[in-house]
N, CA, C, O and CB atoms as a CASP TS submission, in Angstrom:
PFRMAT TS
TARGET T0000
AUTHOR 0000-0000-0000
METHOD Language model
MODEL 1
PARENT N/A
ATOM      1  N   UNK     1     167.490  44.902  94.276  1.00  0.00           N
ATOM      2  CA  UNK     1     166.128  44.399  94.346  1.00  0.00           C
ATOM      3  C   UNK     1     165.216  45.374  93.579  1.00  0.00           C
ATOM      4  O   UNK     1     165.297  46.584  93.790  1.00  0.00           O
ATOM      5  CB  UNK     1     165.662  44.231  95.842  1.00  0.00           C
ATOM      6  N   UNK     2     164.345  44.854  92.684  1.00  0.00           N
ATOM      7  CA  UNK     2     163.488  45.748  91.896  1.00  0.00           C
ATOM      8  C   UNK     2     162.442  46.427  92.772  1.00  0.00           C
ATOM      9  O   UNK     2     161.964  45.868  93.760  1.00  0.00           O
ATOM     10  CB  UNK     2     162.799  44.972  90.767  1.00  0.00           C
ATOM     11  N   UNK     3     162.108  47.633  92.380  1.00  0.00           N
ATOM     12  CA  UNK     3     161.082  48.363  93.120  1.00  0.00           C
ATOM     13  C   UNK     3     159.706  47.876  92.671  1.00  0.00           C
ATOM     14  O   UNK     3     159.498  47.532  91.508  1.00  0.00           O
ATOM     15  CB  UNK     3     161.224  49.901  92.907  1.00  0.00           C
ATOM     16  N   UNK     4     158.796  47.858  93.601  1.00  0.00           N
ATOM     17  CA  UNK     4     157.442  47.434  93.240  1.00  0.00           C
ATOM     18  C   UNK     4     156.730  48.580  92.528  1.00  0.00           C
ATOM     19  O   UNK     4     156.911  49.751  92.859  1.00  0.00           O
ATOM     20  CB  UNK     4     156.640  46.985  94.499  1.00  0.00           C
ATOM     21  N   UNK     5     155.922  48.212  91.549  1.00  0.00           N
ATOM     22  CA  UNK     5     155.180  49.201  90.783  1.00  0.00           C
ATOM     23  C   UNK     5     153.980  49.687  91.590  1.00  0.00           C
ATOM     24  O   UNK     5     153.360  48.904  92.310  1.00  0.00           O
ATOM     25  CB  UNK     5     154.726  48.614  89.429  1.00  0.00           C
ATOM     26  N   UNK     6     153.649  50.966  91.478  1.00  0.00           N
ATOM     27  CA  UNK     6     152.473  51.448  92.212  1.00  0.00           C
ATOM     28  C   UNK     6     151.196  50.828  91.658  1.00  0.00           C
ATOM     29  O   UNK     6     151.046  50.645  90.449  1.00  0.00           O
ATOM     30  CB  UNK     6     152.386  52.983  92.145  1.00  0.00           C
ATOM     31  N   UNK     7     150.293  50.513  92.559  1.00  0.00           N
ATOM     32  CA  UNK     7     149.021  49.917  92.133  1.00  0.00           C
ATOM     33  C   UNK     7     148.072  51.016  91.694  1.00  0.00           C
ATOM     34  O   UNK     7     147.883  52.011  92.392  1.00  0.00           O
ATOM     35  CB  UNK     7     148.387  49.076  93.272  1.00  0.00           C
ATOM     36  N   UNK     8     147.480  50.820  90.525  1.00  0.00           N
ATOM     37  CA  UNK     8     146.487  51.751  90.024  1.00  0.00           C
ATOM     38  C   UNK     8     145.113  51.300  90.499  1.00  0.00           C
ATOM     39  O   UNK     8     144.840  50.101  90.552  1.00  0.00           O
ATOM     40  CB  UNK     8     146.540  51.847  88.475  1.00  0.00           C
ATOM     41  N   UNK     9     144.254  52.236  90.840  1.00  0.00           N
ATOM     42  CA  UNK     9     142.906  51.824  91.269  1.00  0.00           C
ATOM     43  C   UNK     9     142.149  51.202  90.099  1.00  0.00           C
ATOM     44  O   UNK     9     142.237  51.678  88.967  1.00  0.00           O
ATOM     45  CB  UNK     9     142.113  53.036  91.839  1.00  0.00           C
ATOM     46  N   UNK    10     141.421  50.154  90.379  1.00  0.00           N
ATOM     47  CA  UNK    10     140.639  49.483  89.341  1.00  0.00           C
ATOM     48  C   UNK    10     139.484  50.358  88.929  1.00  0.00           C
ATOM     49  O   UNK    10     138.851  51.011  89.758  1.00  0.00           O
ATOM     50  CB  UNK    10     140.130  48.118  89.825  1.00  0.00           C
ATOM     51  N   UNK    11     139.213  50.367  87.625  1.00  0.00           N
ATOM     52  CA  UNK    11     138.057  51.097  87.127  1.00  0.00           C
ATOM     53  C   UNK    11     136.808  50.283  87.383  1.00  0.00           C
ATOM     54  O   UNK    11     136.787  49.066  87.198  1.00  0.00           O
ATOM     55  CB  UNK    11     138.202  51.415  85.626  1.00  0.00           C
ATOM     56  N   UNK    12     135.799  50.955  87.800  1.00  0.00           N
ATOM     57  CA  UNK    12     134.521  50.294  88.030  1.00  0.00           C
ATOM     58  C   UNK    12     133.436  51.099  87.343  1.00  0.00           C
ATOM     59  O   UNK    12     133.449  52.330  87.379  1.00  0.00           O
ATOM     60  CB  UNK    12     134.226  50.139  89.550  1.00  0.00           C
ATOM     61  N   UNK    13     132.516  50.421  86.730  1.00  0.00           N
ATOM     62  CA  UNK    13     131.414  51.103  86.085  1.00  0.00           C
ATOM     63  C   UNK    13     131.683  51.373  84.620  1.00  0.00           C
ATOM     64  O   UNK    13     132.591  50.794  84.023  1.00  0.00           O
ATOM     65  CB  UNK    13     131.122  52.387  86.792  1.00  0.00           C
ATOM     66  N   UNK    14     130.899  52.243  84.057  1.00  0.00           N
ATOM     67  CA  UNK    14     130.958  52.545  82.630  1.00  0.00           C
ATOM     68  C   UNK    14     132.096  53.502  82.327  1.00  0.00           C
ATOM     69  O   UNK    14     132.506  54.294  83.175  1.00  0.00           O
ATOM     70  CB  UNK    14     129.635  53.134  82.151  1.00  0.00           C
ATOM     71  N   UNK    15     132.598  53.417  81.104  1.00  0.00           N
ATOM     72  CA  UNK    15     133.663  54.307  80.686  1.00  0.00           C
ATOM     73  C   UNK    15     133.127  55.732  80.548  1.00  0.00           C
ATOM     74  O   UNK    15     133.771  56.684  80.989  1.00  0.00           O
ATOM     75  CB  UNK    15     134.282  53.825  79.361  1.00  0.00           C
ATOM     76  N   UNK    16     131.964  55.876  79.944  1.00  0.00           N
ATOM     77  CA  UNK    16     131.331  57.185  79.783  1.00  0.00           C
ATOM     78  C   UNK    16     129.966  57.161  80.460  1.00  0.00           C
ATOM     79  O   UNK    16     128.956  57.009  79.773  1.00  0.00           O
ATOM     80  CB  UNK    16     131.196  57.564  78.275  1.00  0.00           C
ATOM     81  N   UNK    17     129.900  57.304  81.772  1.00  0.00           N
ATOM     82  CA  UNK    17     128.604  57.191  82.455  1.00  0.00           C
ATOM     83  C   UNK    17     127.628  58.303  82.086  1.00  0.00           C
ATOM     84  O   UNK    17     126.418  58.139  82.244  1.00  0.00           O
ATOM     85  CB  UNK    17     128.815  57.193  83.949  1.00  0.00           C
ATOM     86  N   UNK    18     128.135  59.427  81.598  1.00  0.00           N
ATOM     87  CA  UNK    18     127.240  60.526  81.261  1.00  0.00           C
ATOM     88  C   UNK    18     126.556  60.318  79.912  1.00  0.00           C
ATOM     89  O   UNK    18     125.621  61.047  79.582  1.00  0.00           O
ATOM     90  CB  UNK    18     128.007  61.833  81.253  1.00  0.00           C
ATOM     91  N   UNK    19     127.005  59.329  79.120  1.00  0.00           N
ATOM     92  CA  UNK    19     126.434  59.071  77.799  1.00  0.00           C
ATOM     93  C   UNK    19     125.471  57.898  77.903  1.00  0.00           C
ATOM     94  O   UNK    19     125.879  56.739  77.830  1.00  0.00           O
ATOM     95  CB  UNK    19     127.548  58.783  76.747  1.00  0.00           C
ATOM     96  N   UNK    20     124.196  58.207  78.074  1.00  0.00           N
ATOM     97  CA  UNK    20     123.162  57.176  78.163  1.00  0.00           C
ATOM     98  C   UNK    20     122.193  57.349  77.014  1.00  0.00           C
ATOM     99  O   UNK    20     121.797  58.468  76.685  1.00  0.00           O
ATOM    100  CB  UNK    20     122.418  57.240  79.522  1.00  0.00           C
ATOM    101  N   UNK    21     121.812  56.240  76.406  1.00  0.00           N
ATOM    102  CA  UNK    21     120.839  56.293  75.315  1.00  0.00           C
ATOM    103  C   UNK    21     119.429  56.215  75.881  1.00  0.00           C
ATOM    104  O   UNK    21     119.180  55.496  76.849  1.00  0.00           O
ATOM    105  CB  UNK    21     121.081  55.148  74.299  1.00  0.00           C
ATOM    106  N   UNK    22     118.523  56.943  75.284  1.00  0.00           N
ATOM    107  CA  UNK    22     117.128  56.846  75.730  1.00  0.00           C
ATOM    108  C   UNK    22     116.558  55.466  75.398  1.00  0.00           C
ATOM    109  O   UNK    22     117.017  54.816  74.459  1.00  0.00           O
ATOM    110  CB  UNK    22     116.265  57.954  75.074  1.00  0.00           C
ATOM    111  N   UNK    23     115.570  55.022  76.156  1.00  0.00           N
ATOM    112  CA  UNK    23     114.986  53.696  75.917  1.00  0.00           C
ATOM    113  C   UNK    23     114.469  53.515  74.500  1.00  0.00           C
ATOM    114  O   UNK    23     114.535  52.408  73.965  1.00  0.00           O
ATOM    115  CB  UNK    23     113.863  53.451  76.885  1.00  0.00           C
ATOM    116  N   UNK    24     113.958  54.567  73.878  1.00  0.00           N
ATOM    117  CA  UNK    24     113.454  54.446  72.507  1.00  0.00           C
ATOM    118  C   UNK    24     114.592  54.112  71.543  1.00  0.00           C
ATOM    119  O   UNK    24     114.409  53.316  70.622  1.00  0.00           O
ATOM    120  CB  UNK    24     112.751  55.750  72.070  1.00  0.00           C
ATOM    121  N   UNK    25     115.749  54.705  71.747  1.00  0.00           N
ATOM    122  CA  UNK    25     116.907  54.422  70.887  1.00  0.00           C
ATOM    123  C   UNK    25     117.406  52.997  71.101  1.00  0.00           C
ATOM    124  O   UNK    25     117.754  52.303  70.146  1.00  0.00           O
ATOM    125  CB  UNK    25     118.043  55.426  71.161  1.00  0.00           C
ATOM    126  N   UNK    26     117.440  52.569  72.351  1.00  0.00           N
ATOM    127  CA  UNK    26     117.838  51.181  72.631  1.00  0.00           C
ATOM    128  C   UNK    26     116.883  50.192  71.974  1.00  0.00           C
ATOM    129  O   UNK    26     117.320  49.185  71.417  1.00  0.00           O
ATOM    130  CB  UNK    26     117.888  50.932  74.148  1.00  0.00           C
ATOM    131  N   UNK    27     115.583  50.471  72.035  1.00  0.00           N
ATOM    132  CA  UNK    27     114.595  49.593  71.417  1.00  0.00           C
ATOM    133  C   UNK    27     114.748  49.588  69.904  1.00  0.00           C
ATOM    134  O   UNK    27     114.610  48.541  69.272  1.00  0.00           O
ATOM    135  CB  UNK    27     113.178  50.024  71.803  1.00  0.00           C
ATOM    136  N   UNK    28     115.034  50.753  69.310  1.00  0.00           N
ATOM    137  CA  UNK    28     115.215  50.828  67.860  1.00  0.00           C
ATOM    138  C   UNK    28     116.425  50.010  67.429  1.00  0.00           C
ATOM    139  O   UNK    28     116.367  49.282  66.439  1.00  0.00           O
ATOM    140  CB  UNK    28     115.373  52.290  67.408  1.00  0.00           C
ATOM    141  N   UNK    29     117.525  50.132  68.177  1.00  0.00           N
ATOM    142  CA  UNK    29     118.728  49.371  67.835  1.00  0.00           C
ATOM    143  C   UNK    29     118.497  47.875  67.971  1.00  0.00           C
ATOM    144  O   UNK    29     118.952  47.093  67.137  1.00  0.00           O
ATOM    145  CB  UNK    29     119.895  49.797  68.719  1.00  0.00           C
ATOM    146  N   UNK    30     117.785  47.473  69.030  1.00  0.00           N
ATOM    147  CA  UNK    30     117.503  46.048  69.218  1.00  0.00           C
ATOM    148  C   UNK    30     116.601  45.531  68.107  1.00  0.00           C
ATOM    149  O   UNK    30     116.769  44.397  67.659  1.00  0.00           O
ATOM    150  CB  UNK    30     116.851  45.798  70.589  1.00  0.00           C
ATOM    151  N   UNK    31     115.647  46.340  67.653  1.00  0.00           N
ATOM    152  CA  UNK    31     114.764  45.938  66.555  1.00  0.00           C
ATOM    153  C   UNK    31     115.566  45.761  65.268  1.00  0.00           C
ATOM    154  O   UNK    31     115.298  44.840  64.496  1.00  0.00           O
ATOM    155  CB  UNK    31     113.641  46.981  66.347  1.00  0.00           C
ATOM    156  N   UNK    32     116.548  46.633  65.029  1.00  0.00           N
ATOM    157  CA  UNK    32     117.408  46.479  63.847  1.00  0.00           C
ATOM    158  C   UNK    32     118.207  45.181  63.927  1.00  0.00           C
ATOM    159  O   UNK    32     118.333  44.463  62.935  1.00  0.00           O
ATOM    160  CB  UNK    32     118.366  47.684  63.713  1.00  0.00           C
ATOM    161  N   UNK    33     118.740  44.885  65.100  1.00  0.00           N
ATOM    162  CA  UNK    33     119.510  43.647  65.285  1.00  0.00           C
ATOM    163  C   UNK    33     118.627  42.428  65.049  1.00  0.00           C
ATOM    164  O   UNK    33     119.039  41.474  64.389  1.00  0.00           O
ATOM    165  CB  UNK    33     120.122  43.592  66.702  1.00  0.00           C
ATOM    166  N   UNK    34     117.399  42.464  65.595  1.00  0.00           N
ATOM    167  CA  UNK    34     116.479  41.335  65.426  1.00  0.00           C
ATOM    168  C   UNK    34     116.079  41.151  63.961  1.00  0.00           C
ATOM    169  O   UNK    34     115.995  40.023  63.475  1.00  0.00           O
ATOM    170  CB  UNK    34     115.228  41.539  66.286  1.00  0.00           C
ATOM    171  N   UNK    35     115.832  42.267  63.256  1.00  0.00           N
ATOM    172  CA  UNK    35     115.450  42.177  61.843  1.00  0.00           C
ATOM    173  C   UNK    35     116.602  41.613  61.020  1.00  0.00           C
ATOM    174  O   UNK    35     116.385  40.800  60.122  1.00  0.00           O
ATOM    175  CB  UNK    35     115.031  43.562  61.299  1.00  0.00           C
ATOM    176  N   UNK    36     117.809  42.034  61.317  1.00  0.00           N
ATOM    177  CA  UNK    36     118.977  41.512  60.605  1.00  0.00           C
ATOM    178  C   UNK    36     119.128  40.013  60.864  1.00  0.00           C
ATOM    179  O   UNK    36     119.426  39.245  59.950  1.00  0.00           O
ATOM    180  CB  UNK    36     120.259  42.264  61.034  1.00  0.00           C
ATOM    181  N   UNK    37     118.922  39.606  62.112  1.00  0.00           N
ATOM    182  CA  UNK    37     119.010  38.184  62.451  1.00  0.00           C
ATOM    183  C   UNK    37     117.997  37.345  61.703  1.00  0.00           C
ATOM    184  O   UNK    37     118.303  36.236  61.264  1.00  0.00           O
ATOM    185  CB  UNK    37     118.821  37.991  63.932  1.00  0.00           C
ATOM    186  N   UNK    38     116.785  37.871  61.555  1.00  0.00           N
ATOM    187  CA  UNK    38     115.749  37.142  60.830  1.00  0.00           C
ATOM    188  C   UNK    38     116.109  37.005  59.347  1.00  0.00           C
ATOM    189  O   UNK    38     115.910  35.948  58.748  1.00  0.00           O
ATOM    190  CB  UNK    38     114.393  37.849  60.984  1.00  0.00           C
ATOM    191  N   UNK    39     116.646  38.094  58.758  1.00  0.00           N
ATOM    192  CA  UNK    39     117.057  38.022  57.351  1.00  0.00           C
ATOM    193  C   UNK    39     118.181  36.998  57.167  1.00  0.00           C
ATOM    194  O   UNK    39     118.192  36.242  56.196  1.00  0.00           O
ATOM    195  CB  UNK    39     117.514  39.413  56.849  1.00  0.00           C
ATOM    196  N   UNK    40     119.121  36.985  58.108  1.00  0.00           N
ATOM    197  CA  UNK    40     120.225  36.026  58.012  1.00  0.00           C
ATOM    198  C   UNK    40     119.723  34.592  58.155  1.00  0.00           C
ATOM    199  O   UNK    40     120.197  33.694  57.459  1.00  0.00           O
ATOM    200  CB  UNK    40     121.284  36.320  59.084  1.00  0.00           C
ATOM    201  N   UNK    41     118.766  34.376  59.055  1.00  0.00           N
ATOM    202  CA  UNK    41     118.232  33.034  59.261  1.00  0.00           C
ATOM    203  C   UNK    41     117.552  32.511  58.006  1.00  0.00           C
ATOM    204  O   UNK    41     117.703  31.340  57.658  1.00  0.00           O
ATOM    205  CB  UNK    41     117.252  33.028  60.424  1.00  0.00           C
ATOM    206  N   UNK    42     116.797  33.381  57.319  1.00  0.00           N
ATOM    207  CA  UNK    42     116.121  32.979  56.081  1.00  0.00           C
ATOM    208  C   UNK    42     117.148  32.575  55.027  1.00  0.00           C
ATOM    209  O   UNK    42     116.986  31.556  54.356  1.00  0.00           O
ATOM    210  CB  UNK    42     115.226  34.125  55.548  1.00  0.00           C
ATOM    211  N   UNK    43     118.194  33.366  54.884  1.00  0.00           N
ATOM    212  CA  UNK    43     119.237  33.053  53.901  1.00  0.00           C
ATOM    213  C   UNK    43     119.929  31.754  54.284  1.00  0.00           C
ATOM    214  O   UNK    43     120.187  30.913  53.423  1.00  0.00           O
ATOM    215  CB  UNK    43     120.268  34.206  53.799  1.00  0.00           C
ATOM    216  N   UNK    44     120.234  31.582  55.569  1.00  0.00           N
ATOM    217  CA  UNK    44     120.927  30.373  56.009  1.00  0.00           C
ATOM    218  C   UNK    44     120.088  29.128  55.741  1.00  0.00           C
ATOM    219  O   UNK    44     120.612  28.110  55.287  1.00  0.00           O
ATOM    220  CB  UNK    44     121.266  30.467  57.496  1.00  0.00           C
ATOM    221  N   UNK    45     118.788  29.207  56.021  1.00  0.00           N
ATOM    222  CA  UNK    45     117.935  28.052  55.787  1.00  0.00           C
ATOM    223  C   UNK    45     117.848  27.715  54.300  1.00  0.00           C
ATOM    224  O   UNK    45     117.626  26.559  53.940  1.00  0.00           O
ATOM    225  CB  UNK    45     116.542  28.307  56.350  1.00  0.00           C
ATOM    226  N   UNK    46     118.019  28.707  53.441  1.00  0.00           N
ATOM    227  CA  UNK    46     117.976  28.461  52.007  1.00  0.00           C
ATOM    228  C   UNK    46     119.270  27.813  51.512  1.00  0.00           C
ATOM    229  O   UNK    46     119.215  26.906  50.682  1.00  0.00           O
ATOM    230  CB  UNK    46     117.722  29.766  51.258  1.00  0.00           C
ATOM    231  N   UNK    47     120.424  28.250  51.997  1.00  0.00           N
ATOM    232  CA  UNK    47     121.692  27.742  51.473  1.00  0.00           C
ATOM    233  C   UNK    47     122.252  26.573  52.264  1.00  0.00           C
ATOM    234  O   UNK    47     123.148  25.879  51.784  1.00  0.00           O
ATOM    235  CB  UNK    47     122.701  28.842  51.445  1.00  0.00           C
ATOM    236  N   UNK    48     121.750  26.344  53.452  1.00  0.00           N
ATOM    237  CA  UNK    48     122.284  25.280  54.290  1.00  0.00           C
ATOM    238  C   UNK    48     122.251  23.900  53.621  1.00  0.00           C
ATOM    239  O   UNK    48     123.262  23.199  53.662  1.00  0.00           O
ATOM    240  CB  UNK    48     121.517  25.229  55.577  1.00  0.00           C
ATOM    241  N   UNK    49     121.162  23.487  53.022  1.00  0.00           N
ATOM    242  CA  UNK    49     121.155  22.153  52.409  1.00  0.00           C
ATOM    243  C   UNK    49     122.217  21.986  51.320  1.00  0.00           C
ATOM    244  O   UNK    49     122.701  20.879  51.085  1.00  0.00           O
ATOM    245  CB  UNK    49     119.790  21.869  51.823  1.00  0.00           C
ATOM    246  N   UNK    50     122.578  23.091  50.657  1.00  0.00           N
ATOM    247  CA  UNK    50     123.612  22.996  49.635  1.00  0.00           C
ATOM    248  C   UNK    50     125.006  22.866  50.247  1.00  0.00           C
ATOM    249  O   UNK    50     125.910  22.299  49.634  1.00  0.00           O
ATOM    250  CB  UNK    50     123.558  24.212  48.725  1.00  0.00           C
ATOM    251  N   UNK    51     125.172  23.398  51.468  1.00  0.00           N
ATOM    252  CA  UNK    51     126.494  23.429  52.082  1.00  0.00           C
ATOM    253  C   UNK    51     126.748  22.262  53.027  1.00  0.00           C
ATOM    254  O   UNK    51     127.873  21.773  53.135  1.00  0.00           O
ATOM    255  CB  UNK    51     126.673  24.715  52.825  1.00  0.00           C
ATOM    256  N   UNK    52     125.717  21.829  53.696  1.00  0.00           N
ATOM    257  CA  UNK    52     125.863  20.778  54.688  1.00  0.00           C
ATOM    258  C   UNK    52     124.869  19.676  54.373  1.00  0.00           C
ATOM    259  O   UNK    52     123.702  19.946  54.090  1.00  0.00           O
ATOM    260  CB  UNK    52     125.654  21.324  56.126  1.00  0.00           C
ATOM    261  N   UNK    53     125.325  18.452  54.422  1.00  0.00           N
ATOM    262  CA  UNK    53     124.430  17.346  54.115  1.00  0.00           C
ATOM    263  C   UNK    53     123.620  16.920  55.325  1.00  0.00           C
ATOM    264  O   UNK    53     122.611  16.233  55.171  1.00  0.00           O
ATOM    265  CB  UNK    53     125.215  16.172  53.585  1.00  0.00           C
ATOM    266  N   UNK    54     124.031  17.306  56.524  1.00  0.00           N
ATOM    267  CA  UNK    54     123.291  16.941  57.751  1.00  0.00           C
ATOM    268  C   UNK    54     122.107  17.884  57.924  1.00  0.00           C
ATOM    269  O   UNK    54     121.939  18.843  57.171  1.00  0.00           O
ATOM    270  CB  UNK    54     124.222  16.996  59.012  1.00  0.00           C
ATOM    271  N   UNK    55     121.296  17.592  58.925  1.00  0.00           N
ATOM    272  CA  UNK    55     120.127  18.390  59.216  1.00  0.00           C
ATOM    273  C   UNK    55     120.534  19.787  59.680  1.00  0.00           C
ATOM    274  O   UNK    55     121.442  19.916  60.500  1.00  0.00           O
ATOM    275  CB  UNK    55     119.265  17.704  60.272  1.00  0.00           C
ATOM    276  N   UNK    56     119.888  20.824  59.177  1.00  0.00           N
ATOM    277  CA  UNK    56     120.193  22.217  59.523  1.00  0.00           C
ATOM    278  C   UNK    56     119.052  22.801  60.334  1.00  0.00           C
ATOM    279  O   UNK    56     117.889  22.726  59.938  1.00  0.00           O
ATOM    280  CB  UNK    56     120.442  23.067  58.250  1.00  0.00           C
ATOM    281  N   UNK    57     119.399  23.388  61.481  1.00  0.00           N
ATOM    282  CA  UNK    57     118.381  24.039  62.311  1.00  0.00           C
ATOM    283  C   UNK    57     118.907  25.321  62.832  1.00  0.00           C
ATOM    284  O   UNK    57     118.206  26.028  63.556  1.00  0.00           O
ATOM    285  CB  UNK    57     117.940  23.153  63.460  1.00  0.00           C
TER
END
């Protein structure tokens, strides 16, 4: 009969709890993500009619 494997305790929480970003850094990163999204949306709205014949939103 095979032996049962020992159960490992489940990890809970963050992998590196001591590494926290300051709120200003989080806001800066989110602003970069939002700016990139806006640039992508402008490009998509420009090329969409050429790629898809249906309505693009």
